[in-house]
RODO-397444 format. One record per residue (C-alpha): residue in three letters; x, y, z. Coordinates in steps of 0.2 Angstrom, whole numbers, padded with zeros to 4 digits, always signed. Layout:
alaXYZ/...
This chain:
met-0047+0022+0289/ser-0048+0030+0272/glu-0041+0020+0257/thr-0028+0034+0254/thr-0022+0033+0272/arg-0021+0014+0272/asn-0011+0014+0256/thr+0001+0027+0262/leu+0004+0017+0278/tyr+0008+0002+0268/phe+0021+0011+0258/ala+0028+0020+0274/leu+0030+0003+0281/val+0040-0003+0266/ala+0051+0013+0268/ile+0053+0009+0287/leu+0059-0009+0283/leu+0072-0002+0270/ile+0078+0011+0283/gly+0079-0002+0296/thr+0089-0013+0284/ala+0101+0002+0281/ile+0103+0004+0300/phe+0105-0013+0306/gln+0114-0021+0291/ser+0121-0009+0278/ala+0115+0005+0266/asn+0122-0006+0252/thr+0110-0020+0256/ala+0096-0008+0258/leu+0099+0000+0241/phe+0101-0018+0233/ile+0084-0022+0240/leu+0077-0006+0234/asn+0084-0008+0216/met+0078-0026+0214/gly+0061-0021+0222/leu+0059-0008+0209/ile+0062-0021+0195/ser+0051-0033+0204/ala+0037-0020+0204/ile+0039-0017+0185/met+0037-0036+0183/ala+0022-0037+0194/leu+0014-0023+0184/gly+0017-0033+0168/val+0009-0048+0175/asn-0005-0038+0182/leu-0009-0031+0165/gln-0011-0049+0159/trp-0020-0056+0174/gly-0028-0042+0183/phe-0035-0033+0167/ala-0038-0048+0156/gly-0038-0064+0166/leu-0024-0072+0156/phe-0014-0085+0166/asn+0004-0083+0159/val+0016-0094+0168/gly+0030-0090+0156/val+0035-0074+0163/met+0054-0078+0165/gly+0055-0082+0146/phe+0051-0064+0142/val+0062-0058+0156/ala+0076-0068+0149/leu+0073-0060+0131/gly+0074-0043+0139/gly+0091-0048+0146/leu+0097-0055+0129/ala+0091-0038+0121/val+0103-0028+0132/ala+0118-0040+0128/leu+0114-0038+0109/thr+0113-0019+0110/ser+0126-0014+0123/met+0140-0025+0119/pro+0153-0021+0105/pro+0153-0033+0089/ala+0164-0048+0092/pro+0180-0045+0081/gly+0179-0056+0066/ala+0162-0063+0069/trp+0154-0052+0056/ala+0165-0059+0042/ser+0156-0065+0027/ser+0156-0083+0033/gly+0149-0079+0050/gly+0136-0066+0056/pro+0129-0061+0039/met+0126-0080+0035/ile+0118-0082+0051/val+0106-0068+0048/leu+0103-0075+0030/ala+0099-0092+0037/leu+0087-0085+0050/ala+0078-0074+0037/phe+0077-0089+0026/gly+0069-0099+0040/ala+0056-0086+0043/ala+0052-0084+0025/thr+0050-0103+0024/val+0037-0103+0039/ala+0028-0088+0031/leu+0027-0097+0014/ala+0020-0113+0023/val+0007-0102+0032/tyr+0002-0093+0015/val+0000-0110+0007/gln-0011-0116+0021/lys-0022-0101+0019/lys-0023-0100+0000/met-0024-0118-0006/ala-0040-0128-0005/ala-0041-0143+0007/gly-0034-0159+0001/arg-0019-0170-0001/ala-0010-0157-0012/lys-0011-0144+0002/ile-0004-0156+0014/phe+0010-0162+0002/ala+0014-0144-0002/thr+0015-0138+0016/val+0026-0153+0021/gly+0037-0151+0006/ile+0040-0133+0009/leu+0045-0135+0028/val+0056-0151+0024/val+0066-0143+0010/gly+0067-0126+0019/phe+0073-0135+0035/phe+0087-0143+0026/ile+0092-0127+0016/tyr+0091-0118+0032/arg+0103-0130+0041/ala+0115-0130+0027/ile+0117-0111+0028/phe+0116-0110+0047/asp+0127-0124+0054/pro+0143-0119+0045/ala+0141-0100+0050/val+0138-0105+0068/gly+0153-0116+0068/phe+0164-0101+0061/val+0158-0089+0074/glu+0159-0101+0089/ala+0177-0105+0084/ile+0183-0087+0086/asn+0191-0085+0103/pro+0179-0096+0112/ala+0187-0093+0129/asn+0182-0075+0129/ala+0170-0073+0114/gly+0163-0086+0102/asn+0148-0076+0099/ile+0142-0062+0087/gly+0143-0048+0100/gly+0132-0033+0100/leu+0128-0016+0092/asn+0137-0004+0103/pro+0152+0003+0093/gly+0160+0010+0110/gly+0157-0006+0120/val+0163-0007+0138/asp+0179+0004+0135/asn+0169+0019+0130/phe+0153+0018+0140/lys+0153+0037+0143/ala+0151+0041+0125/his+0140+0026+0120/gly+0131+0022+0137/tyr+0115+0027+0130/met+0115+0011+0120/thr+0111+0002+0137/ile+0096+0013+0140/leu+0091+0009+0122/gly+0093-0009+0126/trp+0079-0008+0139/gly+0067-0002+0125/phe+0074-0015+0113/gly+0071-0028+0127/gly+0053-0023+0128/leu+0051-0024+0109/leu+0060-0041+0108/ala+0048-0048+0122/ala+0033-0040+0113/gly+0038-0048+0096/ala+0040-0065+0105/ala+0023-0063+0113/trp+0014-0059+0097/val+0021-0076+0090/ile+0016-0085+0105/gly-0001-0077+0107/lys-0006-0081+0089/thr-0004-0099+0093/ala-0008-0101+0112/leu-0021-0088+0116/gly-0035-0099+0109/leu-0031-0111+0123/arg-0041-0112+0139/ser-0033-0104+0154/asp-0025-0120+0162/tyr-0019-0125+0145/leu-0012-0108+0142/ala-0002-0109+0158/ile+0006-0125+0152/ala+0009-0119+0135/thr+0018-0102+0141/leu+0028-0112+0154/gly+0034-0124+0141/ile+0038-0109+0129/ala+0048-0100+0143/glu+0058-0116+0145/ile+0062-0117+0126/ile+0067-0099+0126/ile+0079-0101+0140/ala+0086-0118+0133/val+0090-0109+0117/met+0099-0095+0126/lys+0109-0108+0136/asn+0114-0119+0121/glu+0116-0106+0106/asp+0134-0100+0110/trp+0134-0089+0095/leu+0120-0079+0101/ala+0126-0074+0119/arg+0139-0086+0124/gly+0126-0098+0132/val+0131-0104+0149/lys+0148-0096+0148/asn+0139-0080+0151/ile+0142-0062+0145/ile+0151-0052+0159/gly+0157-0034+0161/met+0142-0027+0151/pro+0142-0008+0149/arg+0130+0002+0161/pro+0122+0019+0161/val+0130+0024+0178/pro+0149+0027+0182/tyr+0160+0013+0187/glu+0166+0012+0205/ile+0184+0012+0201/asp+0182+0028+0190/leu+0174+0037+0205/gln+0187+0031+0217/asn+0200+0039+0205/ser+0191+0055+0204/glu+0199+0068+0216/ser+0184+0078+0218/phe+0173+0063+0222/val+0186+0056+0235/ala+0187+0074+0243/asn+0168+0075+0245/ala+0167+0057+0252/asn+0180+0061+0265/ala+0172+0078+0269/ile+0156+0069+0274/gly+0165+0055+0283/ile+0162+0041+0271/asp+0175+0029+0265/pro+0177+0033+0246/val+0176+0014+0242/thr+0159+0013+0251/ala+0153+0030+0244/ser+0157+0024+0226/thr+0146+0009+0228/leu+0132+0019+0236/trp+0133+0032+0222/val+0132+0019+0209/lys+0117+0010+0217/leu+0108+0027+0220/gly+0111+0031+0201/tyr+0102+0015+0197/ser+0088+0019+0209/val+0084+0035+0201/leu+0084+0027+0183/phe+0073+0013+0189/thr+0061+0024+0198/ile+0059+0035+0183/val+0055+0019+0172/leu+0043+0012+0186/val+0034+0029+0187/val+0032+0030+0168/ile+0025+0013+0166/phe+0014+0015+0181/leu+0006+0031+0175/met+0003+0023+0158/ala-0005+0007+0165/gln-0016+0019+0176/ala-0021+0028+0161/ala-0025+0012+0151/leu-0035+0005+0166/lys-0046+0021+0167/ser-0048+0022+0148/pro-0063+0015+0138/trp-0050+0001+0132/gly-0047-0003+0150/arg-0065-0005+0155/met-0067-0016+0139/met-0053-0027+0145/arg-0061-0029+0162/ala-0078-0033+0154/ile-0070-0046+0143/arg-0061-0053+0159/asp-0077-0054+0169/asn-0088-0062+0155/glu-0080-0066+0138/val-0097-0072+0131/ala-0106-0056+0135/ala-0092-0045+0128/glu-0091-0055+0112/ala-0110-0054+0110/met-0108-0035+0111/gly-0096-0036+0096/lys-0079-0036+0105/asp-0065-0045+0097/val-0060-0055+0112/thr-0045-0064+0104/asn-0037-0049+0097/arg-0040-0039+0113/his-0031-0054+0123/leu-0017-0053+0110/gln-0015-0034+0114/ile-0014-0036+0132/phe-0003-0051+0131/ile+0010-0041+0121/leu+0009-0026+0132/gly+0012-0036+0148/ser+0026-0046+0140/ala+0034-0030+0134/val+0034-0023+0152/cys+0042-0039+0158/gly+0055-0038+0145/ile+0060-0021+0150/ala+0061-0027+0168/gly+0072-0041+0162/ala+0083-0029+0153/met+0085-0018+0168/met+0090-0033+0179/thr+0103-0038+0167/thr+0110-0020+0167/leu+0110-0020+0186/asp+0120-0036+0186/ser+0132-0031+0172/gln+0131-0049+0166/leu+0119-0060+0156/thr+0118-0078+0165/pro+0105-0089+0156/gly+0107-0102+0169/ser+0100-0091+0182/tyr+0083-0090+0174/gln+0072-0103+0183/pro+0054-0101+0175/leu+0044-0110+0187/arg+0052-0104+0203/phe+0053-0086+0200/thr+0037-0085+0190/phe+0029-0091+0206/leu+0037-0077+0215/ile+0030-0064+0203/trp+0013-0071+0205/val+0014-0070+0224/met+0018-0052+0222/val+0003-0048+0211/ile-0009-0059+0222/val-0003-0051+0239/gly-0003-0034+0232/gly-0020-0035+0224/ser-0024-0042+0207/gly-0032-0029+0196/asn-0024-0014+0205/asn-0008-0007+0198/leu-0003+0001+0215/gly-0006-0015+0223/ala+0006-0024+0211/val+0019-0011+0215/leu+0017-0014+0234/gly+0017-0032+0232/gly+0034-0031+0222/phe+0042-0022+0236/val+0035-0032+0250/ile+0038-0049+0243/trp+0055-0045+0237/phe+0060-0038+0254/phe+0055-0054+0263/trp+0063-0065+0249/val+0080-0057+0253/gln+0078-0055+0271/val+0069-0071+0278/glu+0084-0082+0276/pro+0096-0072+0286/ile+0083-0068+0299/gly+0078-0087+0299/leu+0096-0092+0302/trp+0097-0079+0317/leu+0081-0085+0324/met+0086-0104+0323/gln+0103-0099+0331/leu+0094-0090+0345/ile+0082-0105+0348/thr+0096-0118+0348/ser+0108-0107+0359/gly+0105-0118+0374/met+0107-0134+0366/ala+0123-0144+0367/glu+0135-0143+0352/gly+0134-0158+0341/ser+0115-0160+0344/ala+0106-0168+0330/leu+0091-0157+0333/lys+0101-0141+0334/ser+0110-0145+0317/his+0093-0150+0309/leu+0085-0133+0315/ile+0100-0123+0309/asp+0100-0132+0292/ser+0082-0129+0290/ala+0084-0110+0289/ala+0089-0112+0271/his+0071-0117+0267/met+0063-0102+0276/arg+0061-0092+0260/leu+0048-0104+0252/leu+0040-0107+0269/thr+0038-0089+0272/met+0031-0085+0254/gly+0018-0099+0257/leu+0013-0092+0274/ile+0012-0074+0268/leu+0001-0080+0253/leu-0011-0090+0265/leu-0012-0076+0277/val-0017-0063+0264/leu-0029-0075+0256/arg-0037-0078+0272/phe-0039-0060+0279/ser-0038-0050+0263/pro-0043-0062+0249/arg-0042-0048+0236/gly-0025-0042+0241/leu-0018-0028+0252/ile-0024-0015+0240/pro-0040-0023+0231/glu-0046-0018+0214/lys-0060-0005+0215/
């Protein structure tokens, strides 16, 4: 069987699974799996850029995904009334700018001053004095912002002048938020990469996981930024709202004409709209990743991955190349995180679990085929499908197995309760089977 035929069959099987879901469950469920599969494929592409191209073991993926979601909230939501008074938002911006300037001055002193006690005292003095001045500006401003209507706001809001009530005129801000999510994640990756990329692979994994936890902890606790664990809900989106479609006479007439309930038709139409947008983004990122892979830059990255010492001996700047690919992969994950927040129409920092969901994305890359962009896309669809469907299928299977057992049986209750653990069991089983029979993934790197 040729490679093209085999790959076509893989994606045909994914299509059959989605169609089967639409037939035996519902079209809404199938479209939900499709949309999250598209987002998962983009995340897998980002990780594949880092690991498959350069061998960078990044376990902080969810931190960059969370930054993408934060970027959408800061871009698409309207400014909070009163938060940008002279005692609030502007003072927070001033404090953050002062903090960044303090760190920059300390770095400058470290580079320019000669080694000795004077250098140590100067650096420590700058950081200590700068910290107290920063807190003196920052804390009162945060208190001012968080005291403004804390039940519904208590944060600075975003940059969308139209906000939720005028998404038709300003809905483009949500799409811009996806790009801003990539930029924010890329900026964070640059800061992290400058400090962590010199570490060995296992220490890099520990560092990136810790940094992801820090990012999410900040999002949970800094209410002035995005309401913390109180969440931001009702975010604008680039597709119509279901209620608007249901109030449209032409849409209702068309739905009735083809025999679909207008309420169901509105949800399907919205999810189809997301599917089109997400597919466009996935195709663009995939084509760019393919072009990068086949370029001299891509060949250089794989040479560095396979033998850093030899590549460095040939004059390649390994550290800077690692920084480049780390930033690019993190930016892609940030875009995926922004899209996921838009799909949910809410930002919920408590839902980001770095270790659990980073594991899931890594399974997608390994199962699909590390180093192969098409394999990463396939892995994103396959693993997400099973992640969603295994638990209900497992519950049905356990109920079938225990159907002949007496009611109240301890074994029956135990087996039915065990269905909740089918997800992680199945992920491990899939990973073991793929590593045993196709160690390089379903679509291996050429």
